[in-house]
Structures are given as C-alpha cells and as structure tokens.
VEXDREN-2710 file (C-alpha; in Angstrom, 1 decimal):
% VEXDREN-2710
k/r/px/py/pz
1/MET/0.0/0.0/0.0
2/GLU/1.3/3.5/-0.9
3/SER/2.6/5.2/2.2
4/ASP/0.4/8.4/1.9
5/ARG/-2.7/6.2/1.6
6/TRP/-1.6/4.1/4.5
7/LEU/-1.0/7.1/6.7
8/ALA/-4.4/8.6/5.7
9/ARG/-6.0/5.3/6.7
10/VAL/-4.2/5.2/10.1
11/ARG/-5.2/8.8/10.7
12/HIS/-8.8/8.2/9.8
13/ASP/-9.5/4.7/11.1
14/LEU/-7.5/4.9/14.3
15/VAL/-6.0/8.2/15.4
16/LYS/-9.0/10.5/14.8
17/ARG/-11.4/8.0/16.4
18/LEU/-9.2/7.8/19.5
19/LEU/-8.8/11.6/19.7
20/TRP/-12.4/12.6/19.2
21/PRO/-13.7/11.8/22.7
22/ALA/-10.7/13.5/24.3
23/ARG/-11.0/16.6/22.2
24/ASP/-14.7/16.8/22.9
25/ARG/-14.1/16.5/26.7
26/ARG/-11.2/19.1/26.5
27/ASP/-13.5/21.5/24.7
28/ALA/-16.4/20.9/27.0
29/GLY/-14.2/21.1/30.1
30/GLY/-14.6/19.2/33.3
31/ALA/-13.6/15.7/34.2
32/PRO/-14.5/12.8/31.9
33/ALA/-17.0/10.2/33.1
34/PRO/-15.7/6.6/33.5
35/GLY/-15.2/5.1/30.0
36/GLU/-16.0/8.4/28.2
37/LEU/-12.6/8.6/26.5
38/VAL/-12.5/5.0/25.4
39/ALA/-13.2/5.0/21.6
40/GLU/-15.4/2.5/19.9
41/LEU/-13.5/1.1/16.9
42/VAL/-14.5/-1.1/14.1
43/ASP/-12.4/-3.3/11.8
44/ASP/-12.6/-3.5/8.0
45/GLU/-15.7/-5.6/8.2
46/GLY/-17.5/-3.3/10.6
47/ALA/-17.0/-5.6/13.6
48/PRO/-16.1/-4.0/17.0
49/THR/-12.3/-4.2/17.6
50/THR/-9.7/-2.8/20.0
51/ALA/-7.1/-0.1/19.2
52/GLU/-4.4/-2.7/19.5
53/SER/-6.0/-5.1/17.1
54/LEU/-6.8/-2.4/14.6
55/TRP/-3.2/-1.1/14.8
56/ALA/-1.8/-4.6/14.3
57/ALA/-3.8/-5.0/11.1
58/LEU/-2.8/-1.5/9.8
59/ALA/0.8/-2.0/10.7
60/ALA/0.9/-5.3/8.9
61/GLU/-0.1/-3.4/5.7
62/GLY/2.2/-0.5/6.1
63/PRO/5.8/0.4/5.6
64/ARG/8.5/-0.9/7.9
65/GLY/10.6/1.4/10.1
66/SER/11.6/2.5/13.6
67/GLY/8.7/5.0/13.6
68/LEU/6.3/2.1/13.9
69/ALA/7.6/0.9/17.3
70/ARG/7.5/4.4/18.7
71/PHE/3.9/4.9/17.5
72/ASP/3.0/1.5/18.9
73/SER/4.3/2.6/22.3
74/ALA/2.4/5.9/22.1
75/LEU/-0.7/4.1/21.1
76/GLN/-0.4/1.9/24.2
77/HIS/0.0/4.9/26.4
78/ALA/-3.0/6.6/24.8
79/VAL/-5.2/3.6/25.3
80/ALA/-4.2/3.4/28.9
81/ALA/-4.8/7.1/29.3
82/ALA/-8.3/6.8/27.8
83/ALA/-9.1/4.0/30.3
84/ALA/-7.8/6.2/33.1
85/GLY/-9.7/9.3/32.0
86/ASP/-6.5/11.2/31.2
87/VAL/-7.5/13.7/28.4
88/ASP/-4.0/15.0/27.8
89/GLY/-2.6/11.5/27.7
90/VAL/-4.9/10.6/24.9
91/LEU/-4.3/13.8/23.0
92/ALA/-0.5/13.0/23.0
93/LEU/-1.3/10.5/20.3
94/GLU/-1.7/13.3/17.8
95/ALA/2.0/14.3/18.2
96/ALA/3.0/10.7/18.0
97/PHE/1.2/10.3/14.7
98/ASP/2.8/13.4/13.3
99/GLU/6.2/12.0/14.4
100/LEU/5.3/8.7/12.6
101/ALA/4.4/10.6/9.4
102/SER/7.6/12.6/9.6
103/SER/9.7/9.5/10.2
104/LEU/8.2/7.8/7.3
105/ALA/8.8/10.8/5.0
106/ARG/12.4/11.0/6.1
107/SER/13.0/7.3/5.4
108/LEU/11.4/7.6/2.0
109/ASP/13.3/10.8/1.1
110/GLY/16.6/8.9/1.9
111/SER/15.7/5.7/0.1
112/VAL/17.4/4.5/-3.0
113/ASP/15.6/3.6/-6.1
114/ARG/17.4/0.3/-6.5
115/SER/16.2/-0.2/-10.1
116/ARG/18.2/2.9/-11.2
117/GLY/20.7/3.2/-8.4
118/GLU/19.6/6.8/-7.7
119/GLU/18.5/8.5/-4.6
120/LYS/14.9/9.6/-4.6
END
C-alpha cells in the first residue's frame, strides 16, 4: 500500500477516532465520566475491535521502520490514558502520529531507487 494512503488510513480509522472523545471533553471542560474517553472502533468488516488489534492490522499493511515501534508505544499509552480518564494522555497520540508521518517521510526521502541506483 502506498505510504500516503496508508498514513491517511491510520489517521482516519485509528487516530482520529481515538482523539475525538478526548477533544470533545477538553473543549467541554470538566472531568470525563468513566469510560468516556474509550473510543469504539471497528475493523474493515464493521465488527467491533480494539485499538491494539486495529493497529496490528494496519501496521501489517504499512511500511516498515523504527517509527512504527515508537507509535505503537504511544498508542499503548493513549489507550491506557483513555481508560484512566486522562485527556492529555490521549491527546498526546496526535503528536506521536505526526512523528510517525515525519519519520516515514524521512525514510522515503533517503531511500534509494534500486532499479536505477539513484537516490529519490
């Protein structure tokens, strides 16, 4: 899968859906109710799934690189933050996604087109 399309899918299917409840609570103010920040996610077939399972499926389709491990760690922290009612902890996932996108862009910029032996 093309990296731009993959990143767009990660953002839409996972990151945005995890961030929405925390953004809503931040904008409304006050403390979140128990479970309020825990996003309801669905897989490709519309079945309920967890953030971890959805990320595993997305990561399996995406590019390889060190940015994936860092994002995986950030995702685990965001899921734990959501369960604990920590709005800022969930919102930190946005910066982690931006870092993943930047890391991927850097790795692609420095890659070599092996068929022609040229740097891209």
